[in-house]
MIGURO-216042 format. One line per 10 residues: number of its first residue (from 1); their letters; for each residue y, x, z of C-alpha. Coordinates in steps of 0.1 Angstrom, whole numbers. Example, Ala and Ser with C-alpha at 12.3 -4.5 7.8 and 13.67 -1.06 7.14 Angstrom:
<tornus>
1> as> -45/123/78; -11/137/71
</tornus>
This chain:
<tornus>
1> miswpsftwv> -81/269/223; -53/242/224; -29/246/253; -23/215/274; 14/212/266; 7/214/229; -21/189/231; -1/165/251; 28/166/227; 5/160/197
11> gcltllcgig> -13/132/214; 20/115/223; 32/117/187; 0/101/176; 5/73/200; 40/67/187; 25/55/154; 27/20/167; 64/22/176; 78/20/140
21> tqpligqgrq> 110/9/126; 113/-28/119; 111/-36/82; 138/-56/65; 131/-93/63; 112/-102/31; 120/-130/8; 103/-163/3; 84/-168/35; 97/-194/59
31> deyddldpwt> 82/-179/90; 100/-146/83; 133/-165/81; 125/-184/113; 114/-153/133; 144/-130/126; 141/-99/147; 174/-91/166; 166/-54/162; 165/-55/124
41> gleatgpgpd> 188/-29/108; 196/-13/142; 186/20/156; 183/28/192; 209/52/204; 201/84/221; 204/122/215; 181/137/190; 162/169/196; 181/202/198
51> stavgralaa> 168/235/183; 147/242/214; 130/209/213; 123/212/175; 110/247/180; 87/236/208; 74/208/186; 67/230/156; 51/256/178; 28/229/193
61> lgaadpvvcq> 18/217/159; 11/253/148; -11/259/177; -31/227/173; -63/222/153; -54/216/117; -69/181/117; -52/171/149; -19/186/135; -22/165/103
71> lavrslgngw> -28/133/123; 2/140/145; 25/148/116; 17/114/100; 34/98/129; 66/117/126; 94/94/116; 77/63/129; 94/62/162; 131/63/153
81> nhrgggsevg> 136/27/165; 120/32/199; 136/5/219; 134/20/253; 153/1/279; 126/4/306; 102/28/322; 69/34/305; 38/22/322; 1/29/315
91> llsgeaaygg> 6/67/314; -20/91/328; -9/112/357; 10/142/345; 22/126/313; 55/113/327; 67/149/329; 71/150/291; 88/116/289; 124/127/283
101> wrsaithrvt> 115/154/258; 91/130/240; 119/104/238; 143/130/222; 118/141/195; 115/105/183; 152/103/174; 167/116/142; 174/153/141; 212/159/138
111> daaalahlgr> 218/191/157; 229/218/133; 208/245/149; 178/223/149; 183/215/112; 186/252/104; 153/258/123; 136/231/103; 150/246/71; 134/280/79
121> slgnprpcvr> 102/262/88; 97/249/53; 82/283/46; 58/283/76; 23/296/67; 8/265/82; 8/235/57; 10/211/86; 41/227/101; 57/227/66
131> raaahllgrs> 50/190/63; 65/183/98; 97/202/89; 100/184/56; 96/150/73; 120/157/100; 146/170/76; 141/141/53; 144/116/81; 175/132/94
141> gtpqairhlr> 198/113/71; 225/139/75; 243/157/47; 233/191/62; 196/182/61; 199/172/24; 216/204/16; 188/224/33; 162/205/12; 181/207/-21
151> aalkddgaev> 187/244/-16; 150/250/-8; 141/235/-42; 154/268/-56; 136/291/-32; 115/319/-45; 85/307/-26; 65/279/-43; 53/266/-9; 90/262/2
161> reaaalglac> 99/243/-30; 69/220/-26; 79/212/10; 115/206/0; 103/181/-26; 83/163/1; 114/162/23; 135/147/-4; 108/120/-9; 113/111/28
171> addaaavpdl> 151/112/26; 154/83/1; 185/99/-14; 191/89/-50; 215/118/-54; 184/141/-54; 169/125/-84; 184/149/-110; 172/179/-89; 137/165/-87
181> irtlgdraaa> 136/158/-124; 145/194/-131; 118/205/-107; 92/188/-129; 95/219/-150; 86/242/-122; 61/270/-129; 39/260/-99; 17/229/-104; 18/220/-68
191> vvrmaayalg> 56/218/-69; 55/197/-100; 31/173/-84; 52/169/-52; 84/164/-73; 66/137/-92; 54/121/-60; 90/122/-46; 104/105/-78; 79/77/-73
201> eledaravkp> 90/73/-37; 126/71/-47; 119/44/-73; 147/54/-96; 144/43/-133; 158/76/-145; 125/92/-137; 104/70/-161; 108/92/-192; 102/126/-175
211> ltgllrnada> 72/113/-155; 58/98/-187; 59/133/-202; 36/145/-174; 8/121/-184; -2/146/-211; -3/175/-187; -34/197/-188; -38/195/-150; -57/164/-139
221> dtrrtaasal> -40/162/-105; -6/163/-122; -16/135/-146; -29/115/-116; 3/120/-95; 25/111/-125; 5/79/-131; 8/69/-94; 45/76/-94; 50/54/-124
231> geledirave> 31/27/-106; 56/29/-78; 84/25/-103; 68/-5/-119; 87/0/-151; 69/-15/-181; 83/12/-204; 55/34/-192; 27/9/-201; 19/23/-236
241> slvplvrdre> 17/58/-222; -5/49/-193; -31/29/-213; -48/60/-228; -54/74/-193; -77/45/-185; -102/65/-206; -93/99/-192; -121/123/-186; -113/126/-149
251> trvrqaaiea> -122/97/-127; -92/101/-103; -69/99/-133; -85/67/-146; -82/52/-111; -45/61/-108; -37/48/-143; -54/15/-137; -37/10/-103; -3/17/-119
261> lgemedhrst> -9/-8/-147; -18/-34/-122; 15/-28/-105; 33/-33/-138; 16/-66/-145; 20/-63/-183; -4/-81/-206; -4/-52/-231; -27/-34/-207; -52/-62/-204
271> gavadalrde> -77/-49/-230; -79/-14/-217; -82/-25/-180; -108/-51/-189; -128/-24/-207; -127/-4/-175; -149/-30/-158; -177/-13/-176; -168/22/-164; -196/44/-150
281> dvgvrrgaae> -176/49/-118; -177/21/-92; -143/29/-79; -128/26/-114; -145/-8/-119; -132/-20/-85; -97/-9/-94; -99/-26/-127; -109/-59/-111; -80/-57/-87
291> aladiedpra> -56/-48/-114; -66/-77/-136; -59/-101/-107; -23/-87/-107; -19/-88/-145; -31/-124/-145; -39/-125/-183; -64/-153/-192; -78/-130/-219; -95/-111/-191
301> apaltqamdd> -117/-140/-182; -148/-130/-203; -148/-95/-189; -143/-107/-153; -170/-133/-158; -194/-105/-169; -183/-84/-139; -195/-111/-115; -230/-98/-123; -221/-62/-114
311> adllirrlaa> -245/-43/-92; -217/-37/-67; -210/-66/-43; -173/-59/-39; -168/-59/-76; -184/-94/-78; -161/-106/-51; -130/-90/-67; -139/-105/-101; -143/-140/-87
321> halgeldelk> -109/-137/-70; -93/-124/-102; -105/-153/-122; -86/-176/-99; -54/-156/-104; -54/-158/-142; -24/-177/-156; -32/-211/-171; -69/-207/-172; -80/-243/-180
331> rapprlisal> -118/-240/-177; -137/-225/-149; -164/-201/-161; -199/-214/-154; -207/-181/-136; -179/-187/-112; -191/-223/-105; -226/-210/-99; -213/-185/-73; -208/-214/-49
341> gdsdpvlrvi> -245/-210/-43; -246/-172/-41; -265/-155/-13; -233/-138/-2; -213/-161/21; -180/-143/13; -184/-147/-24; -191/-184/-20; -158/-188/-2; -139/-167/-28
351> aaqalgeiad> -155/-187/-56; -144/-220/-40; -108/-207/-36; -107/-195/-72; -120/-229/-84; -92/-245/-65; -67/-223/-84; -82/-232/-117; -85/-269/-108; -111/-277/-135
361> paslpalnta> -127/-312/-128; -159/-298/-142; -164/-279/-110; -164/-311/-88; -202/-317/-87; -208/-281/-76; -181/-283/-50; -196/-315/-37; -229/-297/-32; -212/-267/-16
371> yrsedprlry> -196/-290/10; -230/-296/25; -229/-260/39; -231/-252/76; -204/-226/71; -170/-241/81; -151/-215/60; -169/-227/29; -164/-263/36; -127/-257/43
381> avvkavaeie> -123/-238/10; -141/-266/-8; -119/-293/6; -88/-272/-3; -101/-268/-38; -109/-304/-43; -74/-313/-31; -60/-292/-59; -81/-309/-86; -63/-339/-100
391> dqrgdalltv> -93/-362/-104; -101/-393/-85; -137/-383/-82; -127/-359/-56; -115/-387/-33; -150/-395/-21; -155/-359/-8; -121/-359/8; -129/-392/25; -162/-377/39
401> arqdrdriir> -144/-346/49; -119/-366/69; -147/-371/94; -158/-334/94; -168/-319/127; -142/-292/122; -107/-304/133; -89/-282/107; -110/-295/79; -104/-331/90
411> tvagealker> -67/-325/90; -66/-309/55; -87/-337/40; -66/-364/56; -33/-348/44; -48/-345/9; -58/-381/8; -24/-392/21; -6/-372/-6; -28/-387/-33
421> heed> -22/-422/-22; 15/-416/-20; 15/-403/-56; -4/-434/-67
</tornus>
């Protein structure tokens, strides 16, 4: 039976998932430059939890149902930038009593006694509590927290070492990379896997060679974790070692290898990933279609065209999208053109978008036919595609579309015609 205080705290942590830190502004999108968030890079001030608050939090997690505990721990670390500045509204009666304590637990842990408590909790018998302690230590950002974690990597208990590696993954501390690399030689497979995961999260190129060595490990989960970590690093030095795993006997390993190769976007993997479109597992085939869209090698066109007849609808959609992503594909495959008349309305739209990317004039007749659709999404995609095809035969359709009953379609068609006339 979960006590009400414990349940309230766990529930509040779950609600905090939406109050995350603001990401750094990305590059290359005008709206992100225009809408600069004043809070970017700042952290709300306020005292972090002391050892009593940390102990209370971990005790509540330990008393909760394991599933509820896991859901709550996932939100730990997501509320460090809680902006505050005003009283909370929309709370149920009785919840306000926990407001001050809840606010404290969302801040980074810096209290020495609290950090020591978390360090001891890395060996808690409940996996969820160990995860919570690892996250809170990793998110602390203090030298003392890092010392606790690095020391715990040498603990006699495998569960402690595993939790410590997870904490270092959260800490984003490059100084821990050598320690984690050494931990790849740990006698416990679970510790090795967590160290590999942490190295992927830290995205340090020094980890490429040692992680590549794990791809030949006898344990399938270790091979999978190493492949995923290399995908996070996106270092093409690992491509040749990952390619054989596309044919691994374990499905989950094949999936991880294909996803990692997609992240690396190296044409040397095209053949192996394209072959995976014929894999017996539907998840592997889906992953291969997605990866080929990232690799963008036109040599994948025949395999993707064949995949458009896969029994799985999602694979057919992914293959059509991937065909539009291939670099310098000059001719649209007939199967992609015929998809404009497919029974699946989503595939029809994806096919039109892909044809616009390829910009093959041979697709104009089929695009003209597809424009007669009652689906405004398809008509919009068709007009956008025709606007991309440099052929005067598309002017007639754009002229008709300028009178479309949909305002957005009319606008796009008018702008396309104007741009063509200006070029002429």
